[in-house]
C-alpha positions as CSV (number, residue, x, y, z in Angstrom):
1,M,-11.0,-12.7,15.1
2,S,-7.4,-13.5,15.9
3,R,-4.6,-11.0,15.2
4,Y,-2.1,-13.9,14.8
5,I,-1.1,-14.6,11.2
6,P,0.4,-18.0,10.6
7,E,3.8,-18.1,8.9
8,T,2.4,-20.0,6.0
9,V,-0.1,-17.2,5.4
10,R,2.5,-14.5,5.8
11,L,4.7,-16.3,3.1
12,F,1.7,-16.6,0.8
13,V,0.8,-12.9,1.1
14,A,4.5,-11.9,0.5
15,E,4.8,-14.2,-2.6
16,R,1.5,-13.1,-4.0
17,A,2.7,-9.5,-3.8
18,N,6.0,-10.5,-5.4
19,Y,7.7,-9.2,-2.3
20,R,6.7,-5.6,-3.0
21,C,4.6,-3.2,-1.0
22,E,1.1,-3.5,-2.5
23,Y,0.6,0.3,-1.9
24,C,3.8,2.1,-2.8
25,R,5.4,-0.8,-4.8
26,I,8.8,-0.6,-3.1
27,P,10.6,-4.0,-3.2
28,A,11.1,-5.6,0.3
29,A,14.7,-6.4,-0.7
30,D,15.5,-2.7,-0.9
31,S,13.9,-1.7,2.4
32,F,15.8,-1.1,5.6
33,F,12.8,-2.1,7.7
34,P,11.0,-5.4,7.6
35,F,7.7,-5.5,5.8
36,H,4.3,-5.9,7.5
37,I,1.2,-7.9,6.8
38,D,-1.6,-5.3,6.7
39,H,-5.3,-6.0,7.3
40,I,-6.8,-4.1,4.4
41,V,-10.0,-3.7,6.4
42,S,-8.8,-3.6,10.0
43,L,-10.2,-6.0,12.6
44,K,-11.9,-3.1,14.4
45,H,-13.9,-2.4,11.2
46,G,-14.9,-6.0,10.9
47,G,-12.0,-7.3,8.7
48,S,-10.7,-10.8,9.0
49,T,-7.3,-12.4,9.3
50,E,-7.8,-14.2,6.0
51,A,-5.6,-14.0,2.9
52,D,-8.4,-12.1,1.0
53,N,-8.1,-9.2,3.6
54,L,-4.3,-9.2,3.9
55,A,-1.7,-7.1,2.0
56,Y,2.0,-7.1,2.0
57,C,3.3,-3.6,2.8
58,C,6.2,-1.6,3.9
59,Q,6.4,-0.3,7.4
60,I,5.8,3.3,6.3
61,C,2.6,2.6,4.4
62,N,1.3,0.4,7.2
63,L,2.0,2.9,9.9
64,N,0.5,5.8,7.9
65,K,-2.6,3.7,7.0
66,G,-3.2,2.4,10.5
67,T,-6.7,1.2,10.9
68,D,-8.1,3.8,8.4
69,I,-10.2,2.5,5.5
70,A,-11.2,5.9,3.9
71,T,-10.8,9.6,4.0
72,Y,-12.4,12.8,2.9
73,L,-11.0,14.7,0.0
74,Q,-11.3,18.4,-0.5
75,N,-14.2,18.3,-3.0
76,H,-16.1,15.4,-1.6
77,S,-18.7,15.3,1.2
78,T,-18.6,11.5,1.5
79,P,-15.6,9.4,2.5
80,I,-13.5,7.9,-0.3
81,R,-12.2,4.4,0.3
82,F,-8.6,3.5,0.0
83,F,-7.0,1.3,-2.7
84,N,-7.7,-2.4,-2.0
85,P,-5.0,-4.6,-3.5
86,R,-7.3,-7.6,-3.5
87,T,-10.0,-6.0,-5.6
88,D,-8.3,-3.1,-7.4
89,A,-5.6,-3.2,-10.1
90,W,-2.7,-0.8,-9.2
91,A,-2.3,0.5,-12.7
92,D,-6.0,1.4,-13.0
93,H,-5.7,3.8,-10.0
94,F,-2.1,5.0,-10.1
95,E,0.7,6.0,-12.4
96,I,4.4,6.7,-11.7
97,D,6.9,8.7,-13.6
98,E,10.7,8.7,-13.8
99,T,10.9,11.2,-11.0
100,G,9.5,8.6,-8.6
101,A,6.2,10.5,-8.0
102,I,3.0,8.6,-7.9
103,Y,0.0,10.2,-9.5
104,P,-3.7,9.4,-9.0
105,R,-5.9,8.3,-11.8
106,T,-9.0,8.0,-9.5
107,S,-10.3,9.5,-6.3
108,I,-9.5,6.2,-4.6
109,A,-5.8,6.7,-5.5
110,E,-6.0,10.3,-4.4
111,A,-7.3,9.2,-1.0
112,T,-4.7,6.5,-0.7
113,I,-1.8,8.8,-1.7
114,K,-3.0,11.4,0.8
115,I,-3.3,9.2,3.9
116,L,-0.3,6.9,3.1
117,D,1.8,9.9,2.2
118,L,3.0,8.1,-0.9
119,N,4.7,11.2,-2.3
120,H,6.6,12.2,0.8
121,P,9.9,13.7,-0.6
122,E,12.0,10.9,0.9
123,N,9.7,8.3,-0.7
124,I,10.0,10.0,-4.1
125,I,13.8,10.1,-3.9
126,E,13.9,6.4,-2.9
127,R,11.7,5.4,-5.8
128,R,13.6,7.6,-8.3
129,E,16.9,6.0,-7.3
130,L,15.4,2.5,-7.6
131,I,14.0,3.4,-11.0
132,K,17.5,4.6,-12.1
133,E,19.0,1.3,-10.9
134,G,16.3,-0.7,-12.7
135,L,15.1,-2.1,-9.4
136,F,11.6,-0.5,-9.5
137,S,8.9,-1.6,-11.9
């Protein structure tokens, strides 16, 4: 499967995500770095370069996720998959408060928060400031 993603598909993925990271919800307009198109299931794990397997995401989330698709949590002996923006609703798995911290509602969210490091102190500060300015929803 090709790694090349046509510009029309990139634009579709960005528009579908409302130009926000589909993992941490940061708006692209407020990011210093350009956003990436992520293979939700990486090519090496059998994922495809089709819109159903692509997510719009910030550089930090994409670099932290890499080609991973799951992780182990402390109390689990089986891998827990990550949040999939094509099949999961963000609000069903995560919640965010005025401090900018993201909290898990499910083990899927817990696994995603862990590996993508969604609550790194700098990420929390950034989200908190965006919330204060009314730029984060």
